[in-house]
C-alpha positions in Angstrom: 88.5 0.2 -18.4 90.1 -2.7 -20.3 90.4 -3.9 -23.9 91.5 -6.8 -26.0 93.1 -6.7 -29.4 92.2 -9.9 -31.3 94.3 -9.0 -34.4 93.6 -6.9 -37.5 91.3 -4.1 -36.3 89.2 -6.2 -34.0 89.0 -4.4 -30.6 86.8 -5.3 -27.6 86.4 -2.5 -25.0 84.8 -3.2 -21.6 84.0 -1.0 -18.7 81.6 -1.6 -15.8 79.8 -4.5 -17.5 79.3 -2.7 -20.8 81.1 -4.0 -23.9 81.7 -2.7 -27.4 83.2 -4.8 -30.2 84.8 -3.0 -33.2 85.4 -4.4 -36.7 85.4 -8.2 -36.0 87.4 -10.3 -38.4 88.6 -13.9 -38.1 92.2 -14.2 -39.6 92.8 -16.2 -42.8 96.2 -17.3 -41.5 97.1 -20.0 -39.0 100.4 -18.2 -38.2 98.7 -15.4 -36.2 96.4 -15.5 -33.2 92.9 -16.6 -34.4 90.0 -16.1 -32.0 87.1 -18.4 -32.0 83.5 -17.4 -32.4 83.0 -18.4 -28.7 85.3 -15.5 -27.7 82.5 -13.2 -28.7 79.7 -14.9 -26.8 77.3 -12.4 -25.3 78.4 -9.4 -27.4 75.5 -7.1 -27.7 76.9 -4.1 -29.7 79.2 -4.4 -32.8 80.4 -1.2 -34.4 81.9 -1.0 -37.8 84.4 1.7 -39.0 84.0 0.8 -42.7 82.9 -2.0 -45.0 86.1 -3.7 -46.2 86.1 -7.5 -45.7 88.8 -7.4 -43.0 86.4 -5.3 -40.9 83.1 -7.1 -41.3 83.8 -10.7 -42.3 83.3 -12.1 -38.7 80.0 -10.4 -38.1 77.5 -12.9 -39.7 79.0 -15.8 -37.6 79.0 -13.7 -34.4 75.4 -12.5 -34.9 74.4 -16.1 -35.5 76.2 -17.3 -32.4 74.4 -14.6 -30.4 71.0 -15.1 -31.9 68.6 -12.4 -31.0 71.3 -10.5 -29.0 73.9 -8.7 -31.1 73.1 -5.5 -33.0 75.5 -4.1 -35.6 76.0 -0.4 -36.1 77.4 0.6 -39.5 76.9 2.9 -42.5 74.7 2.1 -45.4 77.1 0.1 -47.7 78.2 -2.5 -45.1 74.6 -2.9 -44.0 73.6 -4.0 -47.4 76.5 -6.5 -47.6 75.7 -7.9 -44.1 72.1 -8.4 -45.0 73.1 -10.2 -48.2 75.2 -12.5 -46.1 72.3 -13.5 -43.9 72.3 -11.0 -41.1 68.7 -10.0 -40.3 67.7 -6.5 -41.2 66.5 -5.9 -37.6 70.0 -6.7 -36.4 71.7 -3.9 -38.4 71.3 -0.3 -37.6 72.5 2.4 -40.0 74.7 5.2 -38.6 76.1 8.4 -40.0 78.5 11.1 -39.0 77.0 13.3 -36.3 75.1 10.5 -34.6 75.5 10.0 -30.9 75.1 6.4 -29.6 74.7 5.3 -26.0 75.6 1.9 -24.7 75.4 1.6 -20.9 78.3 3.6 -19.6 79.6 4.4 -23.1 78.7 7.5 -25.2 79.9 7.1 -28.8 80.0 10.0 -31.3 80.3 9.1 -34.9 82.6 11.3 -36.9 83.4 11.4 -40.6 86.6 9.5 -41.4 88.6 8.7 -44.5 90.3 5.5 -45.7 94.0 5.3 -46.2 95.1 5.8 -49.8 97.5 2.9 -50.7 100.6 4.2 -52.3 101.5 2.7 -55.8 104.8 1.1 -54.7 103.0 -0.9 -52.0 100.3 -2.0 -54.4 102.9 -3.2 -56.9 104.7 -5.1 -54.2 101.5 -6.9 -53.3 100.6 -7.7 -56.9 104.0 -9.0 -57.9 104.7 -11.2 -54.9 105.0 -15.0 -54.8 102.7 -14.9 -51.8 99.8 -14.4 -54.3 100.4 -18.1 -55.3 101.4 -19.5 -51.9 98.2 -18.1 -50.5 96.1 -18.8 -53.6 92.9 -19.8 -51.7 93.1 -16.6 -49.7 93.8 -14.6 -52.9 90.6 -16.0 -54.6 88.5 -15.3 -51.5 89.8 -11.7 -51.1 89.3 -10.9 -54.8 85.7 -12.2 -54.6 84.9 -10.4 -51.3 86.6 -7.1 -52.2 84.1 -6.8 -55.1 81.3 -7.0 -52.6 82.7 -5.4 -49.4 83.2 -1.8 -50.6 84.4 1.0 -48.4 82.2 3.3 -50.5 83.6 6.5 -49.0 81.8 5.8 -45.7 84.7 5.3 -43.3 83.9 6.7 -39.8 85.9 7.5 -36.7 84.5 6.7 -33.2 84.8 9.3 -30.4 84.1 7.2 -27.3 83.5 8.7 -23.8 83.4 6.5 -20.7 83.7 7.7 -17.1 86.1 10.7 -17.3 88.1 9.3 -20.3 88.0 9.8 -24.0 89.0 7.3 -26.6 89.4 8.0 -30.3 89.2 4.9 -32.5 90.3 4.9 -36.2 89.5 2.0 -38.5 91.9 3.2 -41.2 95.0 5.4 -41.0 93.6 8.6 -42.4 91.4 11.6 -41.4 89.0 13.9 -43.2 90.6 17.3 -43.8 87.3 19.2 -43.1 86.3 17.4 -39.9 87.1 18.9 -36.5 88.4 16.0 -34.5 88.8 16.2 -30.7 92.4 16.9 -29.6 94.1 15.5 -26.4 92.1 12.3 -26.3 93.2 10.1 -23.4 93.7 7.2 -25.8 94.1 6.9 -29.5 93.6 3.5 -31.3 95.5 3.8 -34.6 95.6 1.2 -37.4 99.2 0.7 -38.7 99.1 -0.8 -42.1 98.6 0.4 -45.7 101.6 2.4 -46.9 105.4 2.1 -47.4 107.4 4.2 -45.0 104.4 4.3 -42.7 106.1 5.6 -39.5 106.5 9.2 -40.6 103.0 9.1 -42.2 101.4 7.9 -39.0 103.2 10.5 -36.8 101.5 13.2 -38.9 98.2 12.1 -37.3 99.7 12.3 -33.8 100.6 15.9 -34.6 97.0 16.6 -35.6 95.2 14.8 -32.7 97.7 15.2 -29.9 96.6 12.2 -27.9 97.9 11.3 -24.4 98.6 7.7 -25.3 98.5 5.6 -28.5 97.7 1.9 -29.2 98.6 0.5 -32.6 96.5 -2.3 -34.2 96.0 -3.8 -37.7 99.8 -4.5 -38.1 99.7 -8.3 -38.1 99.6 -10.6 -41.1 96.0 -11.8 -40.7 94.9 -12.0 -44.4 97.9 -12.8 -46.6 98.8 -12.1 -49.3 97.3 -8.6 -49.0 98.3 -8.1 -45.4 101.8 -8.2 -44.0 103.6 -8.1 -40.6 104.5 -4.4 -40.2 107.5 -3.5 -38.0 106.2 -1.0 -35.4 109.7 -0.1 -34.1 110.3 2.7 -36.5 107.1 4.4 -35.3 107.9 3.8 -31.7 111.4 5.2 -32.2 110.2 8.2 -34.1 107.6 8.9 -31.4 110.3 8.8 -28.7 112.1 11.5 -30.7 109.3 13.7 -31.7 106.7 13.1 -28.9 108.6 11.7 -26.0 105.7 12.3 -23.6 103.2 10.1 -25.5 103.5 6.4 -24.7 102.9 3.9 -27.5 101.4 0.4 -26.8 102.1 -2.3 -29.4 100.0 -5.2 -28.1 100.3 -8.9 -28.8 97.1 -10.1 -30.4 95.3 -12.5 -28.1 92.9 -13.0 -25.2 94.9 -11.0 -22.7 93.2 -7.8 -21.4 95.1 -4.5 -21.7 94.4 -1.8 -19.1 95.3 1.4 -21.0 95.0 3.8 -18.1 97.3 2.0 -15.7 
């Protein structure tokens, strides 16, 4: 199995000819890696963790590029948004927690998730920051799109089985308290953005899920001024101390394949 991280939460997983694309977004900044639409040629299955703009904005262009080929799997709220943006109704399939989806060699179970709650200090830092003005075009775009692209309490987690491996993919750094998530997954994909002092907060989910290996994503500055470059070293250092047997991968966004089980 291999995967690519294109930045933000955009993850492509491939095994034995089957491919799954998660949460595609094309960055608003030229200072980070920016994939082109052609990087997603031939993608048949697109899965969405929730409906925020930084998880769905690339979908209309990808579906258009792959006319008649791509199918999007998402909850009800992002489905309505994508249809309003020109994605054909027949191309968007509604999913809900409890569903089991099969894509070639992949079996994907949909679990109830929860979106991260932004702490007040972080929100204030974003609102009273000169980057609001230096990235004014982005600011206007994000204000407009955030009114449309609502999370709506519909965040999901994907439990992916392939061959004899299990991958748990989160689109936001939070979990539902009432949901029984699988422990000891071979690989946990964990978004790393959305709070001050995030390292200790993130480690609490490692304590709950007990994965064998962790890959961080969503820590690059792909939609300034809302996003930022998050230093992953405090998390890596804390993991070495608390969970020394669990490796952490902090990939570089780009076209390079990562082989997580080697």
